[in-house]
Phi, psi and omega in degrees: 000150179297134183290128185285137177288155178295136178279133180242164186303134179094351172287158173257167176299328178259003190199157169263133172294133178275103192263342188257021186278154176294157183301325179303310178294321174299319182289326184299327179291342173262322177303317184232082186284342185258129184298322178303328180276005188233032186279129167257120184254127185231159183215136175221136178275129182250115171288118191271002184306305182297318176299319179298322183281325168301316176294321177302321182287315179295336178256010178304327183276005181058049178300152183293323178252098187286158173287137182232170175304319176306312185293323177292320182288314179301317174301319177289326177296314182293322176294323175301315179292322176299326178270344176239075191293344175290348175289345179262013174273169177202156181248129174208142180055033183064026176230153182257128190230151172263119184291138181288317180265155169259114176225156180225144183227158175197176178251138180241118178264115184304322174216148179283066185223158189303311186253022178296153179288136175253124175256148183254129184245139171215124183236144168272144179256131184271116178292338180249019186257212179294177183297152182298326183288320179291316178298316176300304180308312186287320180294311176306315179302314178302312184294312185301317180297320182292322181289313192270341189244319189256005179044044173293139176250134176290157180306316179298321179290321180303318180290319179291327173304317175296318183294313186288350175279351177289157170299148186307312176304319181286319174306316179300315174300323182292322180295319175303315179298316188292320181296319178298311178301320177301320182295326182266355183075034186242014172291134186298143185298333178302331180263319184287332186304326183243021182258120185289338176282011175238031178238169182296317181218138168258114179258136172239126179261081184287338171300332179294338177245023168068035182248130175265117180194145177228015177221138168221139185291157166277179174233157173278344177273143178080200184230012184290114178253005184218130181230123177248134181240126181260119189272175174293136170300135178207161167287133184220142179281129173240133193257134179273175184298332179277003183089353183287152178247134173237130183276124180228156174297139182204165169213170172256129184248112177264150181226123172250122184236156169280111185295349181283346187271342182200166178259182186298324181295319182292321179291321181295313175302322180289325179294318178300319184291318178299322177295316181298324179296320177288331177277338179229059184307339178301334180295343177282352169288342182274166176305149191294328186263009174293131186290153185231127178276114183228000000 
């Protein structure tokens, strides 16, 4: 695991205060204090040809829990964040921080029914561990198995069940207290450890429920600065140099980011890296911090 730096005054339990930023970035955290008011929305069309071939190779041995498109896209996203570290920054309490962990979160629905139980998953990715694709695959397998077979309930749902049982006036006071603690970075670890809005990236797989959408809002609660939306697969025309068109399977990947953590050039390069990884998914078999020429 990555060696944790010595904690200094101003650091949080989950992040290091960024002290050497220019005055514009520091001032923006005060001038535009709310994350939801600073959303940058991006979208990229992903050609699935290379990913489909890669998945055939990964599943050639017919594993019990198969590698899926969701695993590949999640692995590409976390590798992009690892190589573009400003994507793992967040603003809280009018200050800009570098998150200590690299984490990914998503929702698992036990059944595709209106009132079926939803479990919140959040995983830390080991920057010095196995390849990102294998880490994502193994962690998802364990979590999905626990939820769908063993009826495991995540900690966040347990906490919300307790809080929502309180009378409304008391609950409002509790929420105000939590927001104050969140501002100072003092929310107990028992609450934040299973909270997807305290992760590096929150991923929603809307394609799995046959829904077309490429935008999801951020929240002013927590520390999540990046939201990824996986759209439904569809046939899309791709044009060659001679103007000929080929229909290939594709999907649109939407990204919503806190624009205060980076500028347009940084986001553009990050999207290009993400596209490179989806076009060359074999790069996800390498250690997560292996550089990529893009």
